[in-house]
C-alpha positions in Angstrom: 0.0 0.0 -0.1 1.1 3.5 -0.7 1.7 6.1 2.1 -1.1 8.6 2.3 0.3 10.7 5.2 3.8 11.2 6.7 4.9 13.6 9.6 8.6 14.2 9.9 10.1 15.7 13.0 7.2 17.8 13.9 7.5 20.1 17.0 5.1 22.8 18.3 5.2 25.0 21.3 2.4 27.2 22.6 2.6 30.0 25.2 0.2 29.7 28.2 0.1 32.3 30.9 3.6 33.4 29.9 5.0 29.8 30.1 6.2 27.8 27.1 4.4 24.5 26.6 5.8 22.0 24.3 2.8 20.3 22.7 4.5 18.1 20.2 8.2 17.1 20.4 9.9 15.7 17.3 6.9 13.5 16.2 7.3 11.4 13.2 5.0 8.7 11.7 3.5 7.3 8.5 0.1 6.1 7.5 -0.8 3.8 4.6 -3.7 4.2 2.2 -6.8 2.3 3.5 -5.3 2.1 7.1 -7.2 2.9 10.3 -4.4 4.4 12.6 -5.3 5.2 16.2 -3.6 7.8 18.4 -4.1 7.4 22.2 -2.9 9.3 25.3 -4.4 11.2 28.1 -5.6 14.8 28.0 -2.7 17.1 27.1 -0.6 14.4 25.4 -0.6 16.3 22.0 -3.2 14.1 20.1 -5.5 17.0 19.0 -2.5 19.2 18.2 -1.5 16.5 15.6 -4.8 16.7 14.1 -4.7 20.4 13.8 -1.2 20.3 12.3 -2.1 17.7 9.7 -5.3 19.9 8.7 -3.1 23.1 8.7 -5.2 24.7 11.3 -1.9 25.1 13.3 1.6 25.5 11.8 4.4 23.5 13.3 7.6 25.2 14.6 9.6 22.6 12.9 9.2 19.6 10.7 7.3 18.8 7.6 3.8 17.1 6.6 3.3 15.1 3.4 0.0 14.2 2.2 -0.1 11.8 -0.8 3.5 12.7 -1.5 3.1 16.4 -1.4 4.5 18.8 1.2 1.5 20.5 2.8 3.3 22.1 5.7 2.9 25.9 4.8 -0.4 25.9 2.7 -2.0 29.3 2.0 -5.8 29.5 2.8 -6.8 29.1 -1.0 -4.6 25.9 -1.1 -6.1 24.6 2.2 -9.4 24.7 0.6 -8.3 22.3 -2.2 -6.8 20.0 0.5 -10.0 19.8 2.4 -11.7 18.1 -0.5 -9.4 15.2 0.2 -8.9 15.5 3.9 -11.7 16.1 6.5 -11.8 16.5 10.3 -14.6 15.6 12.5 -14.3 17.5 15.9 -15.0 16.3 19.5 -18.0 18.7 20.2 -20.4 18.2 17.3 -22.5 21.3 18.1 -19.6 23.6 18.4 -18.4 22.5 15.0 -21.6 24.0 13.3 -22.5 27.7 12.9 -25.4 28.1 15.3 -27.1 30.5 13.1 -27.0 28.3 9.9 -29.3 25.3 9.3 -27.7 21.9 9.2 -28.3 21.3 5.5 -26.6 24.6 4.5 -23.6 23.7 6.6 -23.3 20.2 5.2 -23.3 21.2 1.6 -20.9 24.2 2.0 -17.9 22.1 1.1 -19.6 20.9 -2.1 -20.5 24.6 -3.1 -16.9 25.5 -2.6 -15.8 23.0 -5.1 -18.1 24.6 -7.7 -20.9 22.0 -7.4 -24.4 23.4 -8.1 -26.7 23.9 -5.2 -29.4 21.5 -6.6 -26.8 18.7 -7.2 -25.2 19.4 -3.6 -28.7 19.0 -2.0 -29.4 15.8 -3.7 -25.9 14.3 -2.7 -26.6 15.6 0.8 -29.9 13.6 1.0 -28.2 10.5 0.1 -25.5 11.0 2.8 -28.1 11.9 5.5 -29.8 8.4 4.5 -26.4 6.8 5.0 -25.6 8.3 8.3 -29.2 7.5 9.6 -30.6 11.1 9.8 -34.2 12.0 8.6 -33.8 14.3 5.6 -36.0 16.9 7.2 -33.3 17.5 9.8 -31.5 19.5 7.0 -33.8 22.3 8.0 -33.0 22.1 11.6 -30.5 24.3 13.4 -27.6 22.6 15.4 -29.3 23.4 18.9 -32.5 21.7 17.8 -31.0 18.2 17.5 -29.4 15.9 20.1 -25.6 15.5 20.3 -25.8 12.1 18.6 -27.7 13.4 15.8 -25.3 16.4 15.5 -22.4 14.2 15.3 -24.1 12.1 12.5 -24.5 15.5 10.6 -20.9 16.2 11.1 -19.9 12.8 9.7 -22.2 13.4 6.6 -20.6 16.7 6.1 -17.1 15.2 6.4 -17.7 12.4 3.9 -19.7 14.5 1.4 -16.6 15.3 -0.5 -15.3 11.6 -0.5 -12.0 12.5 1.2 -9.0 10.1 1.1 -8.4 10.7 4.8 -10.9 11.2 7.6 -9.5 12.4 10.9 -11.8 11.7 14.0 -10.7 13.7 17.0 -12.5 12.4 20.1 -15.7 12.0 18.1 -17.5 10.1 20.7 -16.2 11.3 24.0 -18.9 14.1 24.4 -21.6 11.4 23.9 -23.3 9.0 26.3 -22.4 5.2 26.1 -25.3 4.1 23.9 -24.8 6.9 21.4 -21.1 6.2 21.5 -21.7 2.6 20.3 -23.9 3.8 17.5 -21.4 6.3 16.1 -18.6 3.7 16.4 -20.8 1.3 14.4 -21.6 3.9 11.8 -18.0 4.6 11.4 -17.1 1.0 11.1 -19.8 0.7 8.4 -18.4 3.6 6.4 -14.9 2.3 6.8 -16.1 -1.0 5.1 -18.2 0.8 2.4 -16.0 3.9 1.7 -12.5 3.9 0.2 -11.0 6.1 3.1 -8.1 6.1 5.4 -8.9 6.9 9.1 -6.9 8.7 11.8 -8.8 7.9 15.0 -7.8 10.0 18.0 -9.0 9.0 21.4 -8.1 8.7 25.1 -10.2 5.4 25.1 -7.9 2.6 24.2 -10.6 0.1 24.2 -12.3 2.1 21.3 -9.0 2.1 19.4 -8.7 -1.7 19.9 -12.1 -2.1 18.5 -11.7 0.3 15.5 -8.1 0.5 14.4 -5.4 -1.5 12.6 -2.5 0.2 14.3 -1.9 2.5 17.2 0.4 5.2 18.4 0.7 6.0 22.1 1.4 9.6 23.0 2.7 11.0 26.2 3.8 14.6 26.8 4.1 15.5 23.0 6.0 12.3 22.1 5.2 9.0 20.6 6.3 6.6 23.0 5.1 3.4 21.6 3.7 2.1 18.3 2.7 -1.1 16.5 -0.4 -3.1 15.5 -3.3 -3.0 18.0 -2.6 -6.5 19.2 1.2 -5.9 19.6 0.5 -2.7 21.7 -2.4 -3.7 23.6 -1.7 -7.2 24.2 2.0 -6.9 24.8 2.8 -3.4 25.9 6.4 -2.3 26.3 6.0 1.0 28.0 4.7 1.6 31.5 2.5 4.6 30.4 1.0 2.2 27.8 0.2 -0.4 30.6 -1.5 2.4 32.8 -3.8 3.2 29.8 -4.8 -0.4 29.5 -5.2 -0.9 33.3 -7.5 2.1 33.5 -9.8 0.4 30.9 -9.7 -2.9 33.0 -10.5 -1.3 36.3 
């Protein structure tokens, strides 16, 4: 399989209350086409910063990002719009990812309109994807606050896959949902993984979810990758004490 994503020596430092905080420290990894790669770690380990760096929402202080062989490290705003046809990010808080003053349907088709698709064709495509993620078509006329968290996350997934991206980044997509809805969203993503030709980067603090959903996993701690391998290698035979603690926390 070809490499779809590669990070080389990525570092990122933020300033918080006049104190420097190193969010990422020399992070490097590769991801293959069609692969589902998990990133696990506690809050503050650098997982979400990785997602923002990959999608060019943040720029690294050092290092390079390659997507399908192209260096995307310093893209302009215009270039990022082209990138987002092939790469999409689903956020942790579904309601916050939508404009509260815009109906869900209008938000969902925005990416298609930006690509020059006519509004009528975009709407037809949207209805097909609403069916796919299990949302009634009339919900396109609702505002984000008028639907449940699970329904809003389904709408966010529909919006993300509308452009048929090659890479879908899921950043803690179930952590704000109750257990029953979490299960439904994971089942939906698993279904889409089998039906759609996409690679997944699945970011979570929940190593049990990663075990269920991913092929390979990276373990992050204090901005560094401390362990990586297949899900079975890392979870069944962890080498690092930090990884063992993450696994033990699930078993308690």
